C-alpha positions as a Markdown table, in Angstrom:
| # | Residue | x | y | z |
|---|---|---|---|---|
| 1 | Met | -31.6 | 17.3 | -25.3 |
| 2 | Asn | -35.3 | 18.0 | -25.2 |
| 3 | Lys | -38.1 | 20.2 | -23.8 |
| 4 | Glu | -40.6 | 18.4 | -21.7 |
| 5 | Pro | -44.2 | 18.3 | -23.0 |
| 6 | Lys | -46.8 | 18.7 | -20.3 |
| 7 | Ser | -48.8 | 15.6 | -21.4 |
| 8 | Phe | -46.6 | 13.0 | -19.7 |
| 9 | Asp | -46.7 | 12.1 | -16.0 |
| 10 | Trp | -43.0 | 11.5 | -15.6 |
| 11 | Tyr | -43.1 | 10.7 | -12.0 |
| 12 | Lys | -45.8 | 8.0 | -12.6 |
| 13 | Leu | -43.9 | 6.6 | -15.6 |
| 14 | Arg | -40.6 | 6.5 | -13.7 |
| 15 | Asn | -42.1 | 4.7 | -10.7 |
| 16 | His | -43.9 | 2.2 | -13.0 |
| 17 | Met | -40.5 | 1.5 | -14.6 |
| 18 | Val | -38.9 | 0.9 | -11.2 |
| 19 | Glu | -41.7 | -1.4 | -9.9 |
| 20 | Asn | -42.3 | -3.4 | -13.1 |
| 21 | Gln | -38.9 | -3.5 | -14.9 |
| 22 | Leu | -36.5 | -3.5 | -11.9 |
| 23 | Ile | -38.0 | -4.7 | -8.6 |
| 24 | Ala | -40.1 | -7.3 | -10.3 |
| 25 | Arg | -37.0 | -8.7 | -12.1 |
| 26 | Gly | -34.9 | -8.9 | -9.0 |
| 27 | Ile | -33.1 | -5.6 | -8.5 |
| 28 | Tyr | -33.0 | -5.4 | -4.7 |
| 29 | Asp | -30.3 | -2.8 | -3.7 |
| 30 | Pro | -32.3 | 0.0 | -2.1 |
| 31 | His | -29.7 | 2.6 | -3.1 |
| 32 | Val | -29.9 | 1.6 | -6.8 |
| 33 | Ile | -33.7 | 1.6 | -6.6 |
| 34 | Arg | -33.7 | 5.1 | -5.1 |
| 35 | Ala | -31.2 | 6.3 | -7.8 |
| 36 | Met | -33.4 | 4.9 | -10.6 |
| 37 | Arg | -36.4 | 6.6 | -9.0 |
| 38 | Thr | -34.5 | 9.9 | -8.8 |
| 39 | Val | -32.8 | 10.3 | -12.1 |
| 40 | Lys | -35.1 | 11.5 | -14.9 |
| 41 | Arg | -34.4 | 9.3 | -17.9 |
| 42 | His | -36.6 | 11.4 | -20.1 |
| 43 | Lys | -34.0 | 14.2 | -19.8 |
| 44 | Phe | -31.4 | 12.0 | -21.6 |
| 45 | Val | -33.4 | 10.9 | -24.7 |
| 46 | Pro | -34.0 | 12.8 | -27.9 |
| 47 | Ile | -37.3 | 14.6 | -28.2 |
| 48 | Asp | -38.7 | 12.2 | -30.8 |
| 49 | Met | -38.1 | 9.4 | -28.3 |
| 50 | Leu | -39.8 | 11.0 | -25.3 |
| 51 | Ser | -42.9 | 8.7 | -25.5 |
| 52 | Lys | -40.5 | 5.8 | -25.0 |
| 53 | Ala | -38.4 | 7.3 | -22.3 |
| 54 | Tyr | -39.4 | 4.8 | -19.6 |
| 55 | Asp | -39.9 | 1.8 | -21.8 |
| 56 | Asp | -38.1 | -1.5 | -21.2 |
| 57 | Glu | -35.6 | -1.0 | -24.1 |
| 58 | Pro | -32.5 | 0.8 | -25.2 |
| 59 | Leu | -33.1 | 3.9 | -27.3 |
| 60 | Pro | -31.0 | 5.6 | -30.0 |
| 61 | Ile | -29.5 | 9.0 | -29.1 |
| 62 | Gly | -27.8 | 9.7 | -32.5 |
| 63 | Leu | -24.3 | 9.1 | -34.0 |
| 64 | Gly | -24.9 | 5.3 | -33.8 |
| 65 | Gln | -25.1 | 5.4 | -30.0 |
| 66 | Thr | -27.8 | 4.4 | -27.5 |
| 67 | Ile | -29.1 | 4.9 | -24.0 |
| 68 | Ser | -29.2 | 1.5 | -22.3 |
| 69 | Gln | -32.3 | -0.4 | -21.2 |
| 70 | Pro | -33.2 | 0.7 | -17.6 |
| 71 | Tyr | -32.8 | -2.9 | -16.3 |
| 72 | Ile | -29.3 | -3.1 | -17.6 |
| 73 | Val | -28.4 | 0.3 | -16.1 |
| 74 | Ala | -29.7 | -0.8 | -12.7 |
| 75 | His | -28.2 | -4.3 | -12.8 |
| 76 | Met | -24.8 | -3.1 | -13.8 |
| 77 | Ser | -24.9 | -0.4 | -11.1 |
| 78 | Glu | -26.0 | -3.0 | -8.5 |
| 79 | Leu | -23.2 | -5.4 | -9.5 |
| 80 | Leu | -20.6 | -2.8 | -8.7 |
| 81 | Arg | -21.7 | -2.6 | -5.0 |
| 82 | Ile | -20.8 | 1.1 | -4.9 |
| 83 | Ser | -20.2 | 2.8 | -1.5 |
| 84 | Pro | -20.8 | 6.6 | -0.9 |
| 85 | Asn | -17.1 | 7.4 | -0.7 |
| 86 | Asp | -16.1 | 5.6 | -3.9 |
| 87 | Thr | -14.8 | 7.0 | -7.1 |
| 88 | Val | -16.2 | 5.3 | -10.2 |
| 89 | Leu | -14.9 | 5.2 | -13.8 |
| 90 | Glu | -17.4 | 4.9 | -16.6 |
| 91 | Val | -16.3 | 4.1 | -20.2 |
| 92 | Gly | -18.8 | 5.3 | -22.7 |
| 93 | Thr | -20.8 | 8.4 | -21.5 |
| 94 | Gly | -23.4 | 8.5 | -24.2 |
| 95 | Ser | -26.1 | 10.9 | -23.1 |
| 96 | Gly | -24.9 | 10.7 | -19.5 |
| 97 | Tyr | -27.8 | 8.7 | -18.0 |
| 98 | Gln | -25.7 | 5.9 | -16.6 |
| 99 | Ala | -23.3 | 8.4 | -15.1 |
| 100 | Ala | -26.2 | 10.3 | -13.5 |
| 101 | Val | -27.4 | 7.1 | -11.8 |
| 102 | Leu | -23.9 | 6.3 | -10.6 |
| 103 | Ser | -23.6 | 9.9 | -9.2 |
| 104 | Gln | -26.4 | 9.0 | -6.8 |
| 105 | Leu | -24.4 | 6.1 | -5.4 |
| 106 | Ala | -20.7 | 7.3 | -5.4 |
| 107 | Asn | -18.7 | 10.3 | -4.2 |
| 108 | His | -17.3 | 11.1 | -7.7 |
| 109 | Val | -17.9 | 9.7 | -11.2 |
| 110 | Ile | -15.3 | 10.0 | -14.0 |
| 111 | Thr | -16.9 | 9.3 | -17.3 |
| 112 | Val | -15.1 | 9.1 | -20.7 |
| 113 | Glu | -16.7 | 9.5 | -24.1 |
| 114 | Ser | -14.9 | 9.1 | -27.4 |
| 115 | Ile | -17.3 | 11.3 | -29.4 |
| 116 | Ala | -16.6 | 15.0 | -28.6 |
| 117 | Ser | -20.1 | 16.3 | -29.4 |
| 118 | Leu | -21.7 | 13.7 | -27.1 |
| 119 | Ala | -19.2 | 14.4 | -24.3 |
| 120 | Asn | -19.9 | 18.2 | -24.6 |
| 121 | Glu | -23.7 | 17.6 | -24.6 |
| 122 | Ala | -23.6 | 15.3 | -21.7 |
| 123 | Lys | -21.5 | 17.7 | -19.7 |
| 124 | Glu | -23.9 | 20.6 | -20.3 |
| 125 | Arg | -26.9 | 18.4 | -19.6 |
| 126 | Leu | -25.6 | 17.1 | -16.3 |
| 127 | Gln | -24.5 | 20.6 | -15.1 |
| 128 | Ser | -28.0 | 22.0 | -16.1 |
| 129 | Met | -29.6 | 19.3 | -13.9 |
| 130 | Gly | -27.4 | 20.3 | -10.9 |
| 131 | Ile | -25.3 | 17.2 | -10.9 |
| 132 | His | -21.8 | 18.3 | -9.9 |
| 133 | Asn | -20.0 | 15.2 | -8.8 |
| 134 | Ile | -19.4 | 13.9 | -12.4 |
| 135 | Ser | -16.4 | 14.8 | -14.5 |
| 136 | Val | -17.0 | 14.3 | -18.3 |
| 137 | Leu | -13.9 | 13.7 | -20.3 |
| 138 | Gln | -13.4 | 13.2 | -24.0 |
| 139 | Gly | -11.0 | 10.5 | -25.1 |
| 140 | Asp | -10.3 | 6.8 | -25.6 |
| 141 | Gly | -12.2 | 5.2 | -22.7 |
| 142 | Gly | -10.4 | 1.9 | -23.1 |
| 143 | Leu | -7.2 | 3.5 | -21.8 |
| 144 | Gly | -9.1 | 4.7 | -18.7 |
| 145 | Thr | -7.8 | 7.8 | -16.8 |
| 146 | Pro | -4.9 | 6.6 | -14.6 |
| 147 | His | -4.3 | 10.1 | -13.2 |
| 148 | His | -7.7 | 10.0 | -11.6 |
| 149 | Gly | -7.5 | 6.4 | -10.4 |
| 150 | Pro | -7.3 | 3.9 | -9.0 |
| 151 | Tyr | -11.0 | 3.2 | -8.8 |
| 152 | Glu | -13.2 | 1.2 | -6.5 |
| 153 | Ala | -15.5 | 0.4 | -9.4 |
| 154 | Ile | -15.4 | 0.6 | -13.2 |
| 155 | Ile | -18.3 | 0.2 | -15.6 |
| 156 | Val | -17.8 | -0.2 | -19.4 |
| 157 | Ser | -20.9 | 0.8 | -21.4 |
| 158 | Ala | -19.6 | -0.4 | -24.8 |
| 159 | Ala | -18.5 | -3.9 | -26.0 |
| 160 | Ala | -14.8 | -4.9 | -26.4 |
| 161 | Pro | -13.3 | -8.2 | -27.4 |
| 162 | Glu | -11.7 | -8.4 | -23.9 |
| 163 | Ile | -11.5 | -6.3 | -20.8 |
| 164 | Pro | -9.0 | -3.6 | -21.7 |
| 165 | Glu | -5.8 | -4.2 | -19.7 |
| 166 | Pro | -5.4 | -0.5 | -18.7 |
| 167 | Leu | -8.8 | -0.7 | -16.9 |
| 168 | Met | -7.9 | -3.8 | -14.9 |
| 169 | Leu | -4.7 | -2.0 | -13.8 |
| 170 | Gln | -6.7 | 1.0 | -12.7 |
| 171 | Leu | -9.0 | -1.1 | -10.5 |
| 172 | Lys | -8.2 | -1.1 | -6.8 |
| 173 | Ile | -7.7 | -4.3 | -4.9 |
| 174 | Gly | -11.2 | -5.3 | -3.8 |
| 175 | Gly | -12.7 | -3.4 | -6.7 |
| 176 | Arg | -15.2 | -4.5 | -9.3 |
| 177 | Leu | -15.5 | -4.0 | -13.0 |
| 178 | Val | -18.5 | -4.8 | -15.1 |
| 179 | Ala | -18.4 | -4.9 | -18.9 |
| 180 | Pro | -19.9 | -6.4 | -22.1 |
| 181 | Ile | -17.3 | -8.6 | -23.7 |
| 182 | Gly | -17.4 | -10.2 | -27.2 |
| 183 | Gln | -18.0 | -9.3 | -30.8 |
| 184 | Ser | -20.8 | -7.0 | -32.2 |
| 185 | Asn | -23.4 | -9.8 | -32.4 |
| 186 | Asp | -22.1 | -12.1 | -29.6 |
| 187 | Gln | -21.6 | -10.4 | -26.3 |
| 188 | Thr | -21.7 | -11.5 | -22.6 |
| 189 | Leu | -21.9 | -9.3 | -19.6 |
| 190 | Val | -19.0 | -10.1 | -17.3 |
| 191 | Leu | -18.1 | -9.2 | -13.7 |
| 192 | Tyr | -14.4 | -8.9 | -12.9 |
| 193 | Lys | -13.2 | -8.8 | -9.3 |
| 194 | Asn | -9.7 | -7.8 | -8.3 |
| 195 | Ile | -9.1 | -9.5 | -5.0 |
| 196 | Gly | -5.3 | -9.0 | -4.8 |
| 197 | Tyr | -3.6 | -12.3 | -5.1 |
| 198 | Arg | -5.8 | -13.3 | -8.0 |
| 199 | Ser | -8.7 | -12.1 | -10.0 |
| 200 | Val | -12.2 | -13.6 | -10.6 |
| 201 | Leu | -14.2 | -13.3 | -13.8 |
| 202 | Lys | -17.8 | -14.3 | -13.8 |
| 203 | Lys | -19.9 | -14.6 | -17.0 |
| 204 | Leu | -23.5 | -13.4 | -16.5 |
| 205 | Tyr | -25.8 | -13.3 | -19.6 |
| 206 | Ala | -26.0 | -12.3 | -23.2 |
| 207 | Val | -26.2 | -8.5 | -23.9 |
| 208 | Arg | -26.1 | -6.2 | -26.9 |
| 209 | Phe | -24.1 | -2.9 | -26.6 |
| 210 | Val | -22.6 | -0.6 | -29.2 |
| 211 | Ser | -18.9 | -1.3 | -29.9 |
| 212 | Leu | -16.1 | 0.3 | -27.9 |
| 213 | Thr | -13.9 | 2.4 | -30.2 |
| 214 | Gly | -10.2 | 3.2 | -29.8 |
| 215 | Glu | -7.1 | 1.0 | -29.1 |
| 216 | Trp | -9.1 | -1.7 | -27.2 |
| 217 | Gly | -12.3 | -1.6 | -29.3 |
| 218 | Leu | -13.8 | -4.0 | -31.8 |
């Protein structure tokens, strides 16, 4: 997505992000913190956004899509409580940043992007960075990928009116799903837990994501 200029101290900027945007705001999982220190966010933003790569905000990546705010990436990852042997499904690949963070936590990440050009770019980017435990697929993410599941964790990086039913059906018993739910200007991050005999839905806080497309989208 870009060529790195030599004028930025990426290591320093990334660690400043982790200390001031994540740890200072309550991100405590050491595995998530290590993943956020490891993954180079500046590799996932357009060249004209490089100076903002580690800022506390989402950034546009073209085609009406964004790379999420670092805190949101870290918190959603933390909420999933991913274990090293888990397989995780992500809906909404974008530039691939969230998937790259998840790849540091899980055994395998399946990520689905509806926009073919973004899916292809993300796949090439991740491979060029030596990240090989991510499968990037192009399609309707709200339908999930049942032939790869069921999953221990599912993360939805685009807003839908409700949690897509196919995704709930692809979540293992004991699994967790985190997603923004609501309309374009009124969304809430929710945590859904499948505990077998019943499910638990917890509403967390207001967020703003791009809209999910496809059968279950806005």
